[in-house]
GULUM-913085 format. One record per residue (C-alpha): chain; x, y, z. Coordinates in steps of 0.1 Angstrom, whole numbers, m for minus. Each point is the difference from the previous one (the first is absolute). Layout:
BEGIN
> chain/u/v/w
> A/X/Y/Z
...
! end
This chain:
BEGIN
> chain/u/v/w
> A/1102/1138/1079
> A/m22/8/m30
> A/m33/m20/2
> A/m8/9/m36
> A/29/m22/m11
> A/m12/m29/21
> A/m34/2/m17
> A/14/m6/m35
> A/m5/m37/3
> A/m26/m5/29
> A/m19/m28/m18
> A/5/m23/m29
> A/m23/24/m20
> A/15/35/3
> A/m21/31/5
> A/m10/20/m30
> A/24/29/m8
> A/m24/27/13
> A/m3/m18/33
> A/37/m3/3
> A/5/38/m4
> A/m27/6/25
> A/15/m24/25
> A/33/17/m4
> A/m15/33/9
> A/m18/m15/30
> A/32/m16/13
> A/17/33/m1
> A/m28/14/23
> A/m15/24/m25
> A/m37/5/m5
> A/m11/m7/m35
> A/m10/32/m17
> A/m36/5/m11
> A/m6/3/m37
> A/4/35/m14
> A/m33/17/m7
> A/m20/m21/24
> A/m33/11/14
> A/m3/19/33
> A/1/m22/30
> A/m33/m14/14
> A/m3/14/34
> A/m16/m18/29
> A/m10/14/34
> A/m26/21/18
> A/m13/27/m24
> A/19/m15/m29
> A/m15/m13/m32
> A/1/m35/15
> A/m5/m4/37
> A/6/m38/m1
> A/29/m19/m15
> A/m23/m26/m14
> A/m17/26/m21
> A/33/12/m14
> A/9/m36/m7
> A/m30/m4/m23
> A/6/33/m17
> A/38/m3/m6
> A/13/m7/m35
> A/33/m15/m11
> A/29/23/9
> A/m19/21/26
> A/14/12/33
> A/m23/m3/30
> A/9/24/29
> A/m16/m7/34
> A/m1/27/27
> A/16/m11/33
> A/m24/m13/26
> A/m20/m31/10
> A/m23/m18/m25
> A/m22/m27/16
> A/m14/m29/m20
> A/12/16/m33
> A/10/m31/m18
> A/8/m2/m37
> A/10/m20/m31
> A/25/14/m25
> A/4/m16/m34
> A/15/28/m21
> A/30/m7/m23
> A/20/28/17
> A/m9/20/32
> A/17/20/27
> A/m16/4/34
> A/16/23/25
> A/m8/16/33
> A/3/38/2
> A/4/23/30
> A/9/m29/23
> A/m8/m37/5
> A/m33/m16/m11
> A/m14/m25/25
> A/m23/m26/m16
> A/m19/m19/27
> A/m20/m30/m13
> A/m28/4/26
> A/m15/m33/m9
> A/2/5/m38
> A/21/m17/m26
> A/2/3/m38
> A/m11/m33/m16
> A/3/m16/35
> A/38/2/m5
> A/16/32/12
> A/m3/38/5
> A/14/4/m35
> A/0/m25/m28
> A/25/8/m27
> A/1/m17/m34
> A/8/11/m34
> A/31/19/m10
> A/25/22/18
> A/m9/15/34
> A/18/24/23
> A/m13/4/35
> A/16/24/25
> A/m9/13/35
> A/m29/m23/10
> A/m5/m20/32
> A/m23/m31/m3
> A/m16/m12/32
> A/m23/m26/14
> A/m12/m21/m30
> A/m19/m32/10
> A/m18/m23/m25
> A/m17/m34/1
> A/30/m17/m16
> A/22/14/28
> A/24/14/m27
> A/m12/36/3
> A/29/22/m11
> A/9/36/m2
> A/7/m5/m37
> A/m8/m30/m21
> A/23/3/m31
> A/m11/m23/m28
> A/15/10/m33
> A/24/25/m16
> A/27/19/19
> A/m5/17/33
> A/24/25/16
> A/m10/8/36
> A/21/27/18
> A/m3/14/34
> A/m31/m21/9
> A/m10/m17/32
> A/m19/m33/5
> A/m13/m5/35
> A/m25/m23/18
> A/m13/m17/m32
> A/m2/m38/m3
> A/28/3/m26
> A/21/31/m6
> A/5/0/m38
> A/m10/m31/m19
> A/6/m8/m36
> A/m16/m25/m24
> A/20/m27/m18
> A/3/17/m34
> A/34/m10/m14
> A/4/33/m18
> A/m8/23/29
> A/27/22/15
> A/m1/16/35
> A/22/27/15
> A/m4/11/36
> A/23/29/12
> A/1/17/33
> A/m32/m18/12
> A/m10/m13/34
> A/m18/m32/8
> A/m10/m8/36
> A/m26/m19/21
> A/m18/m15/m29
> A/m15/m33/12
> A/m30/m22/m5
> A/m18/m22/26
> A/17/m33/m10
> A/34/14/m5
> A/18/m7/m33
> A/m1/37/m7
> A/29/18/m17
> A/10/36/1
> A/11/0/m37
> A/m9/m30/m22
> A/10/m2/m36
> A/m14/m29/m19
> A/14/m17/m31
> A/6/33/m17
> A/30/9/m23
> A/18/25/23
> A/m1/14/35
> A/22/29/11
> A/m1/12/36
> A/22/29/10
> A/2/21/31
> A/m31/m16/16
> A/m7/m8/37
> A/m18/m32/7
> A/m7/m9/36
> A/m23/m16/26
> A/m12/m30/m18
> A/m23/m26/15
> A/6/m37/m10
> A/4/10/m37
> A/32/13/m16
> A/12/36/m3
> A/8/m4/m37
> A/m9/m30/m21
> A/8/0/m37
> A/m8/m26/m27
> A/12/23/m27
> A/23/m13/m27
> A/24/28/10
> A/1/17/34
> A/22/30/8
> A/m1/7/37
> A/22/30/5
> A/8/22/30
> A/m31/m8/21
> A/m7/m5/37
> A/m18/m33/7
> A/m1/m1/38
> A/m26/m19/20
> A/7/22/30
> A/m15/0/35
> A/m32/m20/1
> A/3/m12/m36
> A/m6/m37/m8
> A/7/m3/m37
> A/10/m34/m15
> A/27/5/m26
> A/13/35/m2
> A/8/m5/m37
> A/m13/m29/m21
> A/4/m11/m36
> A/m22/m31/1
> A/6/m11/m36
> A/35/13/m4
> A/6/21/m31
> A/27/26/m3
> A/3/20/32
> A/24/28/6
> A/0/10/36
> A/24/29/7
> A/3/26/28
> A/m29/m11/22
> A/m5/0/38
> A/m17/m33/9
> A/m8/m8/36
> A/m18/m30/15
> A/m18/6/33
> A/0/m23/31
> A/m38/m6/m6
> A/2/m16/m34
> A/m10/m37/m2
> A/21/m5/m31
> A/38/m3/4
> A/10/11/m35
> A/7/36/m10
> A/4/m3/m38
> A/m16/m29/m18
> A/5/m11/m37
> A/m19/m27/m18
> A/m20/m14/30
> A/m31/m7/m22
> A/18/m15/m30
> A/18/16/m29
> A/m17/12/m31
> A/17/m4/m34
> A/26/26/m8
> A/33/12/14
> A/6/m2/37
> A/23/25/17
> A/3/17/33
> A/24/29/5
> A/2/9/37
> A/23/30/3
> A/7/27/26
> A/m29/m8/22
> A/m2/3/38
> A/m17/m31/13
> A/m10/m1/37
> A/m14/m30/18
> A/m16/6/34
> A/m18/m34/2
> A/30/m23/5
> A/m3/m37/5
> A/m2/m17/m34
> A/m2/32/m20
> A/15/2/m35
> A/9/32/m18
> A/m6/m17/m34
> A/m16/m32/m13
> A/2/m10/m37
> A/m22/m30/m7
> A/13/m30/m20
> A/m14/m8/m33
> A/17/24/m25
> A/34/12/m9
> A/2/35/16
> A/26/26/m7
> A/6/12/36
> A/23/28/10
> A/2/15/35
> A/26/27/4
> A/6/28/25
> A/m30/m7/22
> A/2/10/36
> A/m15/m27/24
> A/m11/5/36
> A/m16/m27/22
> A/2/m37/5
> A/m14/m12/m33
> A/19/m25/m20
> A/25/14/m24
> A/m10/7/m36
> A/21/m29/m12
> A/m26/m23/15
> A/m22/8/m30
> A/21/m23/m22
> A/24/4/m30
> A/7/35/m11
> A/26/29/1
> A/4/13/35
> A/24/28/7
> A/5/24/29
> A/m32/m4/20
> A/13/10/35
> A/m20/m5/32
> A/m2/28/25
> A/m14/6/35
> A/m30/23/5
> A/24/25/15
> A/14/6/m35
> A/m32/19/m9
> A/m9/35/11
> A/m32/m12/18
> A/m11/m35/m9
> A/m28/1/26
> A/m16/28/m21
> A/9/m16/m34
> A/27/25/m8
> A/26/m21/m17
> A/24/27/m10
> A/35/m11/11
> A/8/13/34
> A/35/10/m10
> A/27/m9/m26
> A/14/m28/22
> A/m33/m17/5
> A/m5/m4/m37
> A/33/5/m18
> A/2/13/m36
> A/12/m34/m14
> A/m27/m9/m25
> A/11/m21/m29
> A/m9/3/m37
> A/m34/m15/m3
> A/2/m4/m38
> A/m25/4/m28
> A/m32/m17/m9
> A/m16/2/m35
> A/25/28/m8
> A/m8/21/30
> A/22/8/29
> A/m17/m15/31
> A/15/26/24
> A/m27/23/14
> A/m1/37/m10
> A/m27/10/24
> A/m8/m9/36
> A/m33/m1/19
> A/m9/32/19
> A/m26/m3/27
> A/m30/3/m3
> A/m6/m14/m35
> A/26/18/m20
> A/32/m2/m20
> A/33/18/3
> A/28/m1/m26
> A/34/m12/12
> A/27/25/m2
> A/24/m26/m14
> A/5/m37/m2
> A/m16/m23/26
> A/31/m8/22
> A/m16/m17/30
> A/m19/m33/0
> A/m37/4/8
> A/m27/23/m13
> A/10/33/17
> A/33/16/m7
> A/m2/32/20
> A/13/m1/36
> A/m26/10/26
> A/1/37/7
> A/31/3/m23
! end
């Protein structure tokens, strides 16, 4: 599928033309080029012009590139408000450990302003008085985070509620983010314009949700949202105020330890004005809780365009049709033995008989074919499909084939 097409009408007020072109490039997985003739990168690290990221943040001008040498930076918190800025790790990963510090009592990094690209950073251990300490607090503009990790903060990545903001997370990992009273989320998008999550691994929640989005448009494509051994997340995927949600090619697993029986939730906190649609296509949904579990709940209170096609179901949870009126086609249920190694969360088909190549046409939405063109590659990656998606579920390749 082409996410750029789906973004053409994500909100009653469409994005500006320059934003549309940028989002098309992002959806294709390409890094946006830096402007020709830009100044030399600002270098951060031992012996560099800047030894601390915070100093580079204050010195950086619009359009700059900040390169941070691999290594650990403790208590080096920063606020970025440039109109355009690229931040990237060089020579390996950069580990940002809060060590009791937080920018503006919010996060390790606070980003607000224009267009940001962030790549190769791990954000760890942010705690604040409000109990919303995040690896990144994204407040305004557009943020692209690639190949980043968010671990052991109170919130992983948290946005503001700016209705014009746009967030893209690609090949990122979120795990073990929690706060003392629970209600933490690994990735939490507020009432922003657009969220795109691709090729990410979200796991080991505690009370809160793995991914929660209040965005007007949410594209959740080819991710692994698995609570896993010892995980106790609530919903694995939640859209509390509805919106337009396109959920394609994801591995979504509910652990035995969760106290919430619902895997995917839509509209639980009331619908906001605007179109309401949920496209649930080619996902692998695994319930290990049993009892009164449900793969999907769509709350009453709005007319929702609901389509569930070619999803692969495993476990005792109620069928997708329990969510209410909608289009349901070819959502087969399989035993755990259909997977290569369900105990270790390897949901590749064990063989061609376990998951036959009998997928049906999943149709189009907003002019885009909903069939996936990529699949999730562990850990936190994407692999292009060699051809059309022929099997139900998120993973097309047979194990060890």
